[in-house]
RODO-2510 file (C-alpha; in nm, 4 decimals, decimal comma):
residues 89
     n   res          X          Y          Z
     1     m    -2,3278     0,1493    -2,0178
     2     s    -1,9565     0,0917    -2,0724
     3     l    -1,7789    -0,1365    -1,8254
     4     t    -1,4100    -0,1135    -1,7503
     5     p    -1,1845    -0,3126    -1,5153
     6     l    -1,1437    -0,1534    -1,1720
     7     f    -0,7677    -0,1479    -1,2242
     8     t    -0,8009     0,1104    -1,5024
     9     l    -0,9317     0,3799    -1,2661
    10     s    -0,6816     0,6613    -1,2138
    11     p    -0,6416     0,8435    -0,8815
    12     d    -0,9537     1,0470    -0,7967
    13     e    -1,1644     0,8544    -1,0510
    14     s    -1,4685     0,6669    -0,9244
    15     g    -1,6848     0,3860    -1,0500
    16     i    -1,9784     0,1713    -0,9509
    17     v    -1,9147    -0,2040    -0,9285
    18     k    -2,1328    -0,3799    -1,1850
    19     t    -1,9945    -0,7336    -1,1887
    20     i    -1,7139    -0,9489    -1,0526
    21     q    -1,5765    -1,2056    -1,2948
    22     t    -1,4932    -1,5313    -1,1217
    23     d    -1,5185    -1,7723    -1,4161
    24     n    -1,1519    -1,7559    -1,5231
    25     a    -1,0095    -1,6707    -1,1813
    26     s    -0,7612    -1,8997    -1,0118
    27     t    -0,8526    -2,0612    -0,6808
    28     a    -0,6413    -1,8052    -0,4954
    29     q    -0,8092    -1,5183    -0,6815
    30     q    -1,1535    -1,6640    -0,6075
    31     q    -1,0670    -1,6752    -0,2367
    32     t    -0,9480    -1,3140    -0,2499
    33     i    -1,2630    -1,2045    -0,4345
    34     k    -1,4801    -1,3816    -0,1755
    35     r    -1,2967    -1,1980     0,1021
    36     l    -1,3407    -0,8637    -0,0783
    37     m    -1,7120    -0,9342    -0,1136
    38     d    -1,7252    -1,0121     0,2593
    39     l    -1,5683    -0,6685     0,3156
    40     g    -1,8436    -0,5005     0,1137
    41     l    -1,7099    -0,4939    -0,2415
    42     i    -2,0356    -0,5999    -0,4061
    43     e    -2,2457    -0,4864    -0,7005
    44     n    -2,3573    -0,1215    -0,6955
    45     t    -2,0823    -0,0213    -0,4508
    46     k    -1,9027     0,3069    -0,5200
    47     v    -1,5243     0,2669    -0,5470
    48     t    -1,2698     0,5490    -0,5764
    49     c    -0,9032     0,5078    -0,6675
    50     v    -0,7023     0,6992    -0,4083
    51     g    -0,3487     0,5991    -0,4969
    52     v    -0,1140     0,4056    -0,7216
    53     s     0,2155     0,2503    -0,6188
    54     a     0,5377     0,3487    -0,7927
    55     f     0,5239     0,0444    -1,0210
    56     g     0,1474     0,0657    -1,0839
    57     s     0,0415    -0,2322    -0,8746
    58     p    -0,1100    -0,2439    -0,6201
    59     r    -0,3574     0,0442    -0,6308
    60     a    -0,5457     0,1806    -0,3322
    61     f    -0,9246     0,2070    -0,3489
    62     l    -1,1718     0,3706    -0,1123
    63     i    -1,4549     0,1230    -0,0584
    64     r    -1,7333     0,1948     0,1933
    65     g    -1,5069     0,4165     0,4041
    66     a    -1,2083     0,1793     0,4080
    67     v    -0,8975     0,1939     0,1903
    68     l    -0,7978    -0,1392     0,0373
    69     a    -0,4920    -0,2127    -0,1757
    70     l    -0,5637    -0,4448    -0,4679
    71     r    -0,3177    -0,6047    -0,7065
    72     k    -0,3765    -0,5790    -1,0788
    73     e    -0,4691    -0,9481    -1,0986
    74     e    -0,7630    -0,9090    -0,8591
    75     a    -0,8715    -0,5572    -0,9572
    76     s    -0,8895    -0,6595    -1,3232
    77     l    -1,1636    -0,9126    -1,2404
    78     i    -1,3932    -0,6381    -1,1071
    79     l    -1,5860    -0,4451    -1,3726
    80     v    -1,7082    -0,0948    -1,2948
    81     e    -1,9019     0,1770    -1,4682
    82     k    -1,7029     0,4997    -1,4400
    83     i    -1,8897     0,7937    -1,2917
    84     k    -1,8097     1,1563    -1,3562
    85     d    -2,0052     1,3145    -1,0711
    86     k    -1,8217     1,2432    -0,7452
    87     s    -2,1374     1,3125    -0,5458
    88     v    -2,3188     1,0087    -0,6901
    89     l    -2,4010     0,7597    -0,4155
***
């Protein structure tokens, strides 16, 4: 199982959230991560990148039927396992 930061997903690529790193996160990032977890971004959740801004950050991700825009700083703290089959989960 190879884990990669959520931010590295390209449009139309999907992954399954495996862990969220909060150890080295700033207080502001920890608050943002807590809010994302409250919105359903938790372990074993399927996430699909649906768009990238012109400068690369933020990126838009489809999470449990909602599209959320995440900055590189926050999305890099979320580790996912890329999936090839879009029908998984």
